[in-house]
C-alpha positions, 0 to 999 in steps of 0.5 A: 488860704488854707490853714496848713498852708498859713501854718507853714508860712509862719513856720518858714516866714524866718528862713525867708527873712533870713535869706532876703538879709543873706541876699543883701550882704552877699550883694554888698548892700551889707558891708562886713562890720554894719550893725544890724537892727536890734530884734525888737527892731526887726520884729516891728520893721517886717511885722514879724513877731520877737521870736520869728525874728531871733530865730532869723538872726540865729540862722543867719548866725549859724551860717557864719554871716553874721555875729553877735557882740556882747551887750551891742548886737548883731553885726555882719560877718562874711567869711568867703568860702573861697578863702577857707584856707589859710597860708602854708606856715612852712613854704619850700626855700626858693633858691632866688636872687633877691636884694639884702633883706636890710636893703629891702626894708629900707626901700619899703619904708622909705616911701612911708612919709612921703604925701599922698602915699597910702600906707598899708604897710604901716602896722599902728593905728590911724591918727583918728583913733588915737585919743589926742584930745584926751591925752593932751588933758592927761599931759596937762593934768600930770605935769601940774601933779609932777613934782618940777613939772616934770623937768627932773630925772625920773627914777632910774627904774621907771614912773612909779604910778605908771608902773604900779598901773602897769603891775595893775593891769596885768591881772588881765593877762594873768599876772601877779607883780608889783610895781617893782618887777617892772622897768620903763623903756623908751618903747618896745623895741628898748625893751627887746634890745635891753633884754637881748643885751642882758642875756647874750653875747655876739656870736650867740644863737637866738631863735625866732619866729619865721615869718616875724617883725622885720625889725627884729632882724636889724635889732639881731644885726646890730648886736651881731646875733645870729637867728635861728628861724622857728616856723609859725603856724597860723593858728598855734603859733610857734612850733614847739616840736620843732623849736624842742628839737632844734634846742638839742641840735642847736646852742640857742642862748635865748628865744624871742617870740610874739605868742599873741596876735603875732606880726605878720602871721596873727596868729595867737599861741593857745593857752596850754601851748603858752605853758608848754613853751614856758615848761620846755624852756624853762627846764632847759634854762632858756630866757624867752622874750616875749613881745606882747605889743599887741596882747591888748589888741583883742577882738574877743571877749577877753585878753588873752593870757601872756607866756609870763602868767605861767612863768615861776621861776623868772626865765619870762621877760615880758616887753609891751609898749602903748605904741599900738595901743595909745600913743606910738610918739609917747615911746612909752614902754617897759618890760618885766624881765624876771631874774634878769631885773638888775641887769636890765637896770644897769643896762638902762642907766649905760644906755639911757640913763632915765626914762622921759618923765612928761610922757610916763606921767601922763600915760599912768593918769590916762590908766589910773583915770579910766580913759584907757578903758573906754579908748581900748574898747573903742579901739578894739571895735573898730579894728575889729571892723576894720579886719573884717572889711579889709578882708571882704575887700581882699576876698572880692578883688583879689584872684580867687586862689588868694589865702588869707590868715584870719586874726583874732587880734593886732593888726596885720592880714598875711596874704599868700598869692599865686606863686608866680608872684613876687611880692618884691616887684607886686610892691615896686608896682603898687608904691608906683600908684601911691600904694604902700605894702610890705612884701614877704621877704622883708619877714625872713633871712630867706626867700621863703615867703616870697609869694606873701605880703602883709597888709595892715588894717590900722587905717580905717576903710573908706572908697580910698582903701577900697579902691586901693585893693582894687589896684592891688588885684589888677596888679596881680592879674597882669603879673600872672 
């Protein structure tokens, strides 16, 4: 072999290595979320220099096939070309006969507790992702330290230790608050209800996202409130220009939005737009109820800021809980209601008197001991991998015209199917196969999302999940 040929071979050796890895990814031998050998290990295994191994990974990273995670190494990240388009943020309203939204919600969730049903419709952590033993330890420790073992009534504003930890953690989303700014609740939904009751009366109009979490519709109905749906862009979140126009044309009393990793669209509003939203609503003296229940479930390097972090006049009422991050069954939530704090405390006194002491004390200790930080790092990593795995499976088994959201946090994939597909009919066909999905119709008050479905990736990816996507793909093709 002459010198020139040898030089050329060495120069493009990294390209041949990256090409082989690329083929393994495309052939499915390496799955989305799989960890690759370290640069040093690849160098040793392939008998190449560390520089060549590094160049091979950089080549794959530039192609979007893999990603480098800080202090963790390289992982497979497969982005299919046919799914570069995101779901439509403003599909046209369809004139279709359909079941009442509340009836559809009841029907979809009637099967949630049945044995043998794969709950791809449930936006919550799988039991394997919940730190059961550490929570149990925190509960026992907290009860030993709590006067009367937590059997007495709690402070009306909430457990002081928990409120201090919430105030401390607010630094992560740009907040500067004290424990006196926090009111604890039984989960995030109760916090939302308290906030709505504080700033509205029956017959008032509340602006919400479209699509949005279906539970919000039931809350509005129970309080006798009207809703005005504001479109959500898959990247930018709430359409602020649309909202500004609606404010001028309608008598909006308040807004209820999910700026960080909205459910179901998965969008995360950029910080500059959050500030723009807060500025707009503050100028109109319109309260913003910010549902930040998914804020801690981020896949990037840092937690996104909240709208509350830009609030200087107290018009933003932030609500959250540990239901999506630590323990759904503990029912520990809170709100930071700004200028409406006293009203919220009075409503809580009339509604529940106080929150449960044992679970609040246990969660406070879980935060205080650092157990929460370790758990959250593991949870984010697991959910990020599951999100990628689910996306790849949908890409493989669904028709090529399928559009999938690309969330950077949260639990949900928002999927747009062919216009001929009726998501409610697909749900009915899927549940007959013991697969539960969430049809798009339950995330809006009209028929706008008839050909959309929501898939939640809280369940660890395995052969059963992959088989369920294969079945769903077959059902969709039959409907076409």
